[in-house]
PAFIMI-966963 format. One record per residue (C-alpha): residue in one letter; x, y, z. Coordinates in steps of 0.001 Angstrom, whole numbers, padded with zeros to 6 digits, always signed. Example, Ala and Ser with C-alpha at 12.3 -4.5 7.8 and 13.67 -1.06 7.14 Angstrom:
2
A+012300-004500+007800/S+013670-001060+007140/
***
This chain:
722
M-017979-020358+001865/G-016822-016764+002130/R-014901-014615-000276/I-011380-013284-000561/V-010682-009620-001111/V-007743-008774-003333/V-006199-005279-002838/A-004168-003979-005794/E-002128-000782-005839/K-003740+000807-008898/P-007054+000431-010757/S-005275-000715-013950/V-003476-003539-012063/G-006678-004419-010295/R-008505-004836-013557/D-005753-007146-014926/I-005965-009323-011814/A-009715-009348-011916/R-009685-010584-015553/V-007434-013505-014590/L-009669-014394-011611/G-012827-014044-013663/C-014174-011029-011632/R-016345-009350-014240/N-019182-007781-012189/Q-018657-004051-011657/G-019106-002793-008122/K-018302+000578-006547/G-014504+000804-006665/C-014208-002976-007204/L-014778-005934-009471/M-016618-009030-008157/G-016573-012671-009166/E-016945-016186-007832/G-015048-016290-004518/Y-013014-013129-005149/V-013495-009397-004993/V-010733-007216-006470/T-010404-003610-005224/W-007493-001165-005286/A-005852+001761-003801/V-004940+004807-005832/G-001334+004915-004665/H-001271+005845-000969/L-004727+006063+000704/V-003368+006394+004224/T-000397+008385+005427/L+001201+009608+008695/C-000393+012487+010564/E+001177+015959+010519/P+002637+017321+013782/D-000256+019805+014301/E-002634+016858+014019/L-000790+015211+016995/D-000987+018329+019184/E-002357+021908+018725/K+000900+023319+020099/Y+002747+022253+016882/K+000611+024474+014644/K+002976+027413+015305/W+006552+026676+014438/T+008715+027444+017434/M+012059+026155+018720/A+010432+025612+022113/T+008275+022760+020739/L+011225+020899+019148/P+012245+018121+018884/I+008934+016364+018086/L+009519+012787+019059/P+006270+010794+019379/E+006640+007066+020296/D+004229+006190+017548/I+002963+008403+014702/P-000751+007908+014082/L-002174+007285+010590/K-004732+009354+008833/V-006774+008904+005641/I-005739+011131+002745/P-008784+013444+002087/A-008484+013350-001756/T-008978+009565-001848/R-011239+009130+001160/D-014035+007572-000869/Q-011871+004748-002252/Y-010424+004157+001219/K-013962+003592+002521/V-014617+001115-000278/V-011512-000944+000624/K-012179-000653+004360/D-015752-001838+004074/L-014801-004731+001789/I-011953-006128+003889/N-013932-005775+007175/D-017156-007214+005735/S-018424-010287+007588/A-018562-012177+004242/T-014839-011725+003842/D-012692-014640+005001/G-009261-013278+004121/V-007354-010543+002297/I-004700-010788-000417/C-002091-008040-000633/A-001525-007504-004352/T+000176-004169-004263/D+003521-003715-005980/A+005987-006444-004790/G+008350-004143-002975/R+008874-002098+000210/E+006583+000791-000737/G+003907-001509-002072/E+003919-003375+001200/L+003549-000073+003088/I+000560+001064+001035/F-001335-002102+001857/R-000312-002443+005486/Y-001236+001188+006356/I-004702+000616+004886/Y-005029-002656+006743/R-003841-001124+010021/K-005946+002041+009754/S-009096+000141+008940/G-008634-002049+011989/C-008855-005270+009919/K-007943-008580+011633/K-008601-010923+008703/P-005664-013246+007657/I-003372-011893+004966/Q-001867-013615+001990/R+000730-012024-000341/L+000738-012011-004140/W+004396-011591-005264/I+004911-011368-009066/S+007535-009812-011352/S+005409-009580-014487/M+001921-008399-015266/T+001160-010994-018000/D-001855-013220-017415/E+000373-016228-017042/A+002568-014545-014435/I-000519-013444-012447/A-002041-016911-012573/E+001287-018403-011481/G+001457-015917-008610/F-001945-017048-007301/R-000899-020735-007520/T+002161-020006-005375/I+000490-017393-003096/Q+002469-016796+000182/P+001285-016215+003746/G+001491-012539+004840/E+003749-013408+007795/K+006538-014131+005413/Y+006675-010375+004553/Q+006417-009055+008091/G+010028-008014+008031/L+009410-006066+004796/Y+006539-004215+006481/H+008683-003375+009528/S+011320-002050+007212/A+008830+000012+005194/Q+007296+001415+008407/C+010691+002339+009797/R+011642+004088+006563/S+008403+006072+006598/Q+008661+007127+010256/A+012407+007841+010000/D+011801+010172+007081/W+009032+011883+009059/L+011093+012356+012202/V+014214+013623+010494/G+012311+015758+007940/M+009832+017368+010331/N+012363+018207+012997/A+015245+019315+010823/S+013115+021287+008375/R+011403+023153+011224/A+014622+023761+013200/F+016689+025105+010311/T+013754+027073+008910/L+013292+028830+012259/K+017045+029408+012667/Y+017600+030908+009244/D+014163+032530+008742/T+013518+030916+005371/L+011649+027775+004400/L+014224+024980+004343/S+013496+021365+003441/V+015885+018792+004996/G+015721+015048+004475/R+017765+012007+005458/V+018115+011048+001743/Q+017715+014282-000268/T+020318+016187+001814/P+023277+013854+001148/T+022280+013688-002468/L+022374+017502-002656/A+025832+017328-000954/I+027091+015291-003975/L+025959+018080-006308/V+027425+020854-004088/K+030742+019001-003901/R+030960+018789-007690/R+030061+022487-008074/K+032839+023465-005716/E+035330+021165-007440/I+034526+022940-010718/E+034623+026462-009228/N+037900+025819-007435/F+039526+023984-010327/K+042775+025495-011691/P+043678+024178-015150/E+047237+022996-015713/E+048783+023177-019177/Y+050569+020243-020625/A+051720+018861-023983/T+051957+015471-025572/L+054418+014297-028216/T+053727+011723-030913/A+056453+010215-033108/D+055669+008903-036634/F+057735+005786-037371/G+056311+005392-040900/D+053976+002376-040588/Y+052928+003053-036981/K+052982+005876-034441/G+053941+006031-030729/I+053274+008531-027948/W+056095+009703-025663/F+055706+008500-022044/D+057605+008352-018758/E+056262+005978-016104/K+057505+008281-013316/L+054985+010893-014354/D+051218+010956-013667/P+049690+010939-016237/D+052669+009332-017815/T+052229+010968-021241/H+052040+014613-019974/L+054955+016923-020591/P+054958+020166-018599/N+054896+022518-021594/A+055303+022792-025391/E+058887+023938-025035/T+059911+020658-023317/A+058020+018707-026060/K+059808+020672-028763/A+063142+019956-027258/I+062464+016215-027198/A+061057+016367-030770/E+064312+017940-031978/Q+066370+015206-030231/V+064417+012311-031865/K+063413+013611-035292/G+065330+011792-037998/Q+066836+009405-035474/T+066600+005630-035587/G+064366+003930-033007/A+064456+000335-031879/V+061551-001818-030743/L+062387-002671-027131/S+059308-004884-026574/A+056346-006065-028534/E+053794-008094-026517/T+050568-009486-027767/T+047913-010726-025300/R+044628-012402-026083/K+041799-010511-024239/R+038070-010835-023791/D+035515-008121-023205/L+032686-009854-021354/P+029108-009096-022398/P+027220-006472-020357/Q+025082-007611-017437/L+021267-007480-017506/Y+019594-004313-016383/D+018379-003323-012927/L+016505-000002-012710/T+019457+002181-011892/S+021634+000877-014772/L+018704+001219-017177/Q+018149+004782-016042/R+021863+005569-016555/D+021881+004145-020055/A+018583+005716-021050/N+020028+009139-019966/K+023268+008635-021883/L+021811+007134-024988/L+018305+008594-025237/G+018546+011758-023091/F+015757+010550-020688/T+015766+011821-017134/A+015690+009193-014375/D+012118+010052-013534/K+011006+009705-017205/T+012725+006354-017578/L+010991+005001-014439/K+007555+006195-015608/L+008069+004648-019051/A+009307+001366-017578/Q+006312+001305-015228/S+004012+001855-018182/L+005671-000966-020144/Y+005196-003182-017094/E+001709-002302-016054/T-000071-001270-019258/R+001816-002912-022075/K+002794-006098-020143/A+006059-005887-022099/L+008598-005674-019281/T+009055-007419-015938/Y+008848-005489-012673/P+011056-002400-013147/R+011839-001272-009537/T+014438-003963-009087/D+017976-003659-007730/S+019159-007040-009107/R+021031-007697-012390/Y+020695-011461-012073/L+018149-014245-012827/P+017307-017307-010728/P+017873-020705-012400/D+014142-021402-012745/M+013903-018420-015125/I+016082-020062-017791/P+013201-021742-019684/R+011213-018426-019441/V+014126-016484-020930/V+014356-018998-023854/Q+010641-018544-024411/T+010933-014759-024187/M+013667-014680-026875/K+011599-016759-029240/L+008612-014458-028718/L+010488-011176-029237/P+009200-009017-032060/Q+010351-009822-035607/E+012976-007127-035801/Y+014990-008954-033060/Q+014714-012506-034442/A+017883-012254-036537/L+019831-011597-033305/V+018311-014451-031303/P+020504-017382-032599/G+023659-015675-031244/A+022077-015694-027754/L+020708-019260-028140/P+023517-021263-029792/G+022134-024679-030647/G+018766-023588-029102/K+020253-023559-025549/L+020779-020540-023276/P+024507-020112-022323/V+024453-019628-018580/S+027134-017963-016445/K+027352-016383-013013/R+027155-012955-014688/T+023563-013661-015622/V+022125-016527-013524/D+022929-016464-009793/E+020197-017125-007259/T+022385-015757-004402/K+022336-012280-006012/V+018562-012130-006752/T+016843-009871-004203/D+013089-009250-004060/H+013004-009296-007868/H+015207-010541-010679/A+016811-008479-013431/L+014659-006368-015756/I+013949-008117-019006/P+011105-008313-021584/T+008214-010588-020758/A+007368-013882-022407/K+004529-012185-024262/R+004233-011373-027950/V+004045-007589-028242/D+003868-005140-031080/P+006217-002171-030474/S+004557-000175-033279/T+001601+000284-030882/F+003879+001793-028244/S+004624+005484-027896/E+007947+006452-029515/D+009616+006830-026019/E+008178+003431-024894/R+009431+001833-028063/Q+012988+003192-027571/L+013127+002077-023971/Y+011768-001451-024852/D+014414-001630-027565/L+017147-000817-025046/V+015971-003566-022698/A+015442-006227-025412/R+018879-005633-026875/R+020544-005755-023470/M+018944-009115-022727/L+020198-010518-026001/A+023717-009034-025610/A+023988-010449-022049/F+023861-014032-023441/Y+026119-013451-026438/P+029743-014629-026476/P+032531-012248-025262/C+034231-009970-027699/E+037726-011467-028232/Y+040784-009559-029553/D+044536-009533-029549/A+045942-006506-027718/T+049501-005535-028696/R+051675-003150-026683/V+054882-001927-028389/I+057628+000112-026688/T+059965+001898-029069/G+063162+003486-027814/V+064772+006524-029434/G+067900+007336-027508/E+066835+007881-023899/H+063246+008487-024826/R+060430+005907-024911/F+057296+005818-027108/R+054243+003589-026539/T+051956+002159-029182/N+048758+000124-028508/G+047361-002157-031201/R+044149-004151-031299/V+042956-006849-033677/V+039389-008132-033159/L+039115-011874-033538/Q+035387-012201-032601/N+032967-009344-032225/G+030672-011391-029978/W+028166-009224-028100/R+029403-006100-029849/D+027512-007234-032911/I+024404-005921-031068/P+024431-002130-030880/P+022632-000865-027774/L+019906+000795-029858/A+018392-000003-033253/N+018815+003605-034379/P+021331+005213-032071/P+021316+009026-032041/K+024093+010699-033929/T+026866+011621-031529/R+030422+012892-032148/K+032909+010070-032062/K+035078+010309-029021/K+038727+010707-029685/P+040935+008147-027929/A+042573+009589-024808/E+045928+011218-025422/N+045967+010014-029091/E+046595+006431-027911/E+044394+004930-030677/E+044249+001194-030813/T+044492-000041-034404/A+045952-002972-036273/L+049804-002805-036223/P+052400-004117-038643/P+054291-007248-037536/L+056875-005956-035012/A+059420-007831-032984/K+062055-006844-030446/G+065083-005342-032174/D+063170-004049-035229/T+064252-000546-036204/R+062389+002474-037577/T+063320+006065-038394/V+061383+008909-036767/K+059951+010493-039924/D+057964+013245-038200/T+056652+014377-034781/Q+053479+015980-033661/I+053033+018159-030545/K+049633+018723-029011/Q+049114+021456-026413/D+046253+021053-023969/A+045149+021731-020407/T+043624+019615-017686/K+039843+019764-017611/P+037616+020247-014575/P+035277+017375-013666/P+032088+017463-015697/Q+028791+018651-014277/H+026559+015842-013093/N+023776+014540-015270/D+021131+011994-014359/A+023385+009080-015255/S+026407+010209-013246/L+024287+011386-010320/L+022519+008030-010110/S+025868+006318-010216/A+027246+008600-007398/M+024126+007840-005328/E+024398+004074-005929/N+028141+004035-005061/A+028029+006520-002152/G+030244+005303+000648/R+032896+003706-001565/E+035304+006527-000518/L+034987+005836+003190/E+038242+005241+004959/D+036692+002619+007257/E+037109-000520+005148/E+034672-002609+007166/L+031965+000030+006856/Q+032793+000370+003140/R+032261-003446+002832/Q+028977-003257+004733/M+027712-000369+002681/K+028479-002022-000628/G+025173-002143-002457/S+023413+000279-000043/G+024330+003783-001311/I+021822+006696-001077/G+018172+005780-001482/T+016908+002766-003411/P+016491+002204-007157/A+012756+002890-006702/T+013298+006255-004963/R+016425+007820-006529/A+014514+009450-009472/A+012025+011028-007083/I+014891+012311-004855/I+016457+014071-007849/E+013156+015655-008840/R+012520+016747-005267/L+015821+018666-005200/M+014531+020619-008274/Q+011150+021301-006654/V+012572+022874-003499/G+015042+025017-005400/Y+018313+023248-004318/A+019154+022023-007850/Q+018367+022928-011369/R+018710+021440-014869/K+020872+023273-017378/G+020632+021453-020626/K+021426+017829-019813/T+023304+018660-016651/I+022068+018908-013021/Q+023693+021638-010898/A+023344+022759-007256/T+021847+026267-006919/D+023149+028959-004594/K+020442+028033-002056/G+021531+024385-002295/V+025156+025354-001568/Q+024068+027527+001385/L+021984+024672+002827/I+024915+022245+002839/A+027078+024927+004427/I+024855+025005+007553/M+024260+021268+007798/P+026241+018925+010054/Q+028422+016345+008286/E+026313+013604+009866/I+023431+014339+007483/T+025434+015403+004401/S+027743+012431+004396/P+026551+009265+002617/E+027818+007270+005612/M+024748+007959+007756/T+022144+007335+005156/G+024101+004303+003923/R+024064+002879+007425/W+020285+003446+007500/E+019668+001744+004213/L+021786-001145+005408/A+019793-001327+008660/L+016495-001255+006737/D+017673-004210+004639/Q+018597-006060+007825/I+015137-005299+009311/T+013601-006850+006265/D+015711-009955+006790/G+014996-010116+010550/R+018644-009287+011459/Q+017952-005903+012977/D+015512-004770+015745/P+013094-002116+014383/A+012737-000518+017816/K+016497-000145+018114/F+016657+001471+014701/M+013859+003932+015525/E+015541+004927+018781/S+018688+005835+016851/I+016539+007930+014518/R+015018+009802+017445/R+018377+010551+018857/F+019626+011771+015473/S+016492+014011+015081/A+017173+015590+018471/F+020815+016087+017517/L+019769+017985+014335/V+017514+020283+016311/N+020255+021119+018829/Y+022720+021593+016063/A+020366+024081+014330/R+019676+025846+017582/D+023358+026274+018458/N+024702+026889+014970/H+026132+030366+014296/A+027070+029973+010605/N+027005+033400+008950/V+024679+032380+006114/V+021855+034594+004863/F+019362+032865+002537/P+017476+034851-000167/D+014075+035915+001182/D+011384+033449+000296/G+008605+035904+001136/R+008390+035206+004830/R+010645+038092+005883/K+009083+040469+003371/K+005640+039859+004697/R+006738+040225+008322/Q+008686+043445+007513/Q+005606+044889+005780/K+003546+044220+008826/L+006175+045646+011141/T+006947+048705+008996/A+003181+049409+008694/R+002961+049668+012440/G+006310+051339+013141/R+008394+054356+012383/A+012061+055250+011767/V+014202+056170+014737/P+015956+059401+013681/E+019685+059313+012921/V+020195+055678+014022/V+021973+053277+011660/C+021618+049529+012263/P+024507+048415+014552/V+024603+044933+012891/C+024774+045504+009144/G+025780+049238+009277/Q+023520+050000+006285/G+019871+049806+007297/Q+017844+052222+009371/V+016570+051254+012784/L+012751+051066+012775/E+010411+050979+015782/S+007264+048833+015968/A+004877+048258+018870/Q+007211+045700+020543/T+010645+045916+019000/F+013315+047925+017240/F+014542+046233+014044/C+016497+046926+010818/S+014878+048134+007659/R+017028+045561+005753/L+015244+042663+007470/S+014068+041199+004060/E+017679+041349+002814/G+018904+039172+005688/C+019769+041512+008575/H+018364+040049+011797/F+018922+042963+014233/T+016167+042783+016820/L+015937+044648+020116/W+012851+043987+022263/K+011467+047008+024166/D+010887+044952+027363/C+014254+043272+027271/L+015419+044944+030517/T+012137+045285+032435/R+012236+041796+033968/G+015588+042565+035471/G+014372+045818+037014/G+015562+048063+034179/P+013654+050568+032090/E+011650+049909+028897/M+013641+050745+025798/T+012561+053921+024003/D+013790+055583+020814/K+015796+058092+022909/L+017437+055290+024931/V+018270+053369+021730/Q+019881+056481+020256/L+022048+057070+023377/I+023025+053483+024077/L+024072+052713+020524/K+026138+055940+020517/Q+027634+055908+024024/K+027731+052142+024784/Q+027002+052851+028503/L+024257+054799+030287/R+023981+055497+034010/G+020521+056237+035466/S+018744+056515+038818/T+018050+052741+039045/G+021242+051358+037505/T+023576+051163+034446/I+022817+049956+030910/V+025887+048467+029124/L+026236+047453+025492/N+028974+044913+024946/E+029515+042449+022082/Q+025962+042586+020851/R+024560+042116+024331/I+022669+044720+026312/A+022831+044232+030027/F+021340+046090+033028/Y+023233+046380+036329/P+021019+047543+039203/I+022537+050045+041656/G+024578+048196+044273/S+024918+044970+042211/E+027967+043749+040341/S+026045+041194+038298/A+023823+041953+035350/T+020169+040944+035150/V+019805+039639+031632/N+017067+037536+030082/R+016944+035801+026723/S+015311+038785+024931/V+018254+041034+025593/I+020605+039810+022823/Y+020419+041421+019376/H+022029+039334+016647/K+023152+038902+013113/
***
């Protein structure tokens, strides 16, 4: 009987699987046992080829070679991990191997890592899929008992492959086209560019914001207070200025008010839902100050190394019904510091189940993120790991606690023609609010209730009760601009992108799609920093000048969340077998060609800061050239015209002036070669008549009209441009 080769994503995961399978004999890049050999990737071992690896002509970046639209993009082995690739390739193709188990991360990217290795190695052995949501020994053993055939995940592979190739096609074509057009290195992507657009939009909203002053008026009725309001206004408590507020205050002060209505309603605040990755990243940013990337790395460590959390890269906040006994067990095995909170989540020893926590129809590839049914000791964790584990453990408990119940009272008091509103709140049952989100929450300033409408316990009030206005308080303020984005708000904007679309059907389809996936959003944010389009300032994330400039030259089709939302939706449908991968890729090729044509034809007057490319080129040109006497650049009006071996150009090239005049621009049409004397004359006189014809300068175009001809002979080199 032959053996089965198990391919994990990382060495640490491979060792965990090997321990469960009893593979204890160390081999080169693998662990061997009875009937199984466990090996691993080191992340990606195989990737898509670069354009210049497809064809030598793509080595030099030119518009003439764009768009690059291969029918299939070949794979290549990543040089840095070539040795481990050879280990995996030899093992899965060995004649002693009967089959292969894909044990990479149970998600789209994990599937891609394995399938690219399998495809590049030319392996034809049957595939099985290990699909687990926890790295405990029990979960791994259960995964092997319920191992699935690889064919079940064929749709996931097609989706992963389409995502990979779509990013390649859009990124390679758009980045080259816009880099060539604007003479600076520009990175464009189908996911990062609409994310940047969110940051740019917020920056412009803040820059263009004009504050409006307003005032609020509060009346003191002795045993309660009320804020002036008028339902015809928006917001209904805002008075246009302090003078208006003072006038009303004078009218009501010392007057008798009557309670026009006093309504009490029993209300319930439902417990929070379980975490998916994005909601965990948002809370970790708000409560702990962690970036999205830091939270993902900590959660991954708690999953892989500590075995303390379930699979973190999940987009579901629900559990399947078969997890109910596991959750009960998990709660009983929580560290001692949580045991006092467990009875509230397990009344009578049973888990209270609702559609907010347990709903199989809303579980995607993985269930919600919760602690594992494994006894752990948080004191052995790093401080950051301990804090994140604490957040997840408390959220799991709170999700199964009773609602918070309270009586909400709304009182309207009339004083003459003016109305004052008072909100009261009496808590009957704290419920889940008995569990603070963190054991030791950081000290933060307590937020003041909006517009002084504080909800407190009120005295018994009934319609017709009267009170005298003992005093008034006027507060002057001004409207505030929207806040700068931080990790939490940007993640939320990415997740909810498309909600503002006017097309209601598309809005419905895009619900749950957004920009990127929970597994990729942190990396997208970090990528924007790396390429200089965004920067962190304190806890905020802001678009840079370069980021603003990039969005200014991009077509709406790639800056709007609509396009990337449609793609994410299509990728999900490919996974489910409801979308044809070939049809999707054809739409990506058309879009890539559109971006190239848009860049080629775009005339936006945007000059990017020099990234070094222009400066190097100018130094080379200047070293070979000389100044043309008494000639100022006709484009910028500031630089001096310089002459090189082939062209005339502006001395301010590195500062963004693109004036270029090729010496041979007229020769193909029968005209003379441009010299420094001709340049001096034509820029001064605009028209020169010679023995072979006439040279005319008109609207940045130099044309040559041969004698006896009414039409100019112009080729593409003739135009000089901004």
